[in-house]
C-alpha positions, -999 to 999 in steps of 0.1 A, spaced: -689 -292 -388 -703 -311 -359 -683 -316 -327 -663 -348 -329 -662 -368 -297 -638 -395 -311 -603 -381 -310 -591 -404 -338 -619 -391 -361 -609 -356 -351 -573 -363 -360 -583 -377 -394 -600 -344 -405 -571 -321 -395 -553 -305 -425 -515 -307 -425 -493 -277 -417 -517 -257 -396 -519 -251 -359 -544 -262 -333 -558 -242 -303 -565 -257 -269 -591 -242 -246 -595 -243 -209 -631 -232 -204 -639 -218 -170 -669 -200 -156 -651 -167 -157 -624 -171 -182 -613 -190 -214 -576 -199 -214 -562 -202 -249 -530 -221 -260 -518 -226 -296 -496 -252 -312 -469 -248 -338 -477 -258 -374 -459 -292 -369 -484 -300 -341 -456 -308 -316 -454 -279 -290 -482 -261 -272 -477 -225 -261 -500 -207 -237 -513 -176 -254 -539 -156 -236 -570 -156 -214 -603 -141 -224 -626 -128 -196 -660 -143 -201 -692 -123 -204 -718 -138 -226 -715 -165 -252 -717 -143 -284 -689 -119 -274 -668 -147 -259 -671 -168 -291 -664 -138 -313 -632 -130 -293 -621 -166 -295 -628 -169 -332 -608 -136 -338 -578 -152 -322 -584 -184 -342 -585 -165 -375 -554 -144 -367 -534 -176 -359 -547 -196 -388 -559 -224 -365 -573 -256 -381 -591 -271 -351 -600 -267 -315 -594 -289 -285 -615 -281 -255 -606 -294 -221 -634 -317 -208 -636 -314 -170 -645 -350 -161 -648 -360 -125 -619 -380 -110 -639 -412 -115 -643 -404 -152 -679 -395 -150 -693 -363 -165 -710 -337 -144 -725 -302 -149 -692 -287 -160 -688 -313 -188 -724 -305 -199 -716 -268 -200 -684 -274 -220 -702 -297 -245 -729 -270 -249 -703 -243 -255 -687 -266 -282 -721 -272 -299 -729 -235 -299 -694 -226 -312 -697 -252 -339 -727 -232 -353 -703 -203 -358 -673 -220 -374 -665 -248 -398 -634 -258 -377 -634 -293 -362 -639 -293 -325 -630 -321 -301 -623 -327 -264 -594 -337 -243 -597 -350 -207 -585 -322 -186 -584 -338 -152 -556 -323 -132 -545 -299 -160 -549 -269 -136 -529 -288 -110 -501 -295 -135 -502 -258 -146 -500 -246 -110 -471 -269 -103 -452 -257 -134 -457 -221 -124 -446 -228 -88 -415 -246 -101 -408 -215 -122 -410 -194 -90 -439 -174 -104 -455 -149 -80 -490 -155 -68 -503 -125 -87 -487 -136 -119 -499 -172 -115 -535 -159 -111 -531 -139 -143 -517 -168 -164 -531 -200 -149 -559 -204 -174 -539 -202 -205 -511 -223 -190 -537 -249 -182 -549 -247 -218 -513 -254 -228 -513 -285 -206 -546 -297 -223 -533 -290 -258 -499 -306 -252 -517 -338 -241 -537 -338 -273 -506 -331 -294 -487 -359 -277 -516 -382 -286 -516 -370 -322 -478 -377 -324 -483 -412 -310 -511 -419 -335 -489 -407 -364 -461 -431 -352 -485 -460 -350 -497 -453 -386 -463 -450 -402 
């Protein structure tokens, strides 16, 4: 299935009763969060240390299969003015390459300030610096996924 840029089109192809995964794609890590089957709550899950695309994608797809995930939402790191720079191009390339390995629908969610929000939440929880460094990527993935889930819930309310 091709990558779906339009979030409404992405929402339309999602099956009912299955979870989504959110990804915070960094240069060194991939943070993963998963939703519940009702698509209402995002939970940070784990961080994969990146090496090369093939092993990274295989590790990610193993998690997706184990969790019976029905779609992927990748954080799109837009610039603060909304434009797309090299990091967006890299994320889009990762999504295109991943789409060649899976039939799952893949879309994007604007991740501006997701890491800042994750850091703030961890500070408020009085998380140590060492622990924050270990979990920040999958907590940021949770922030990204929760934004997408909130949008899906809003869209469902509008259509009912």
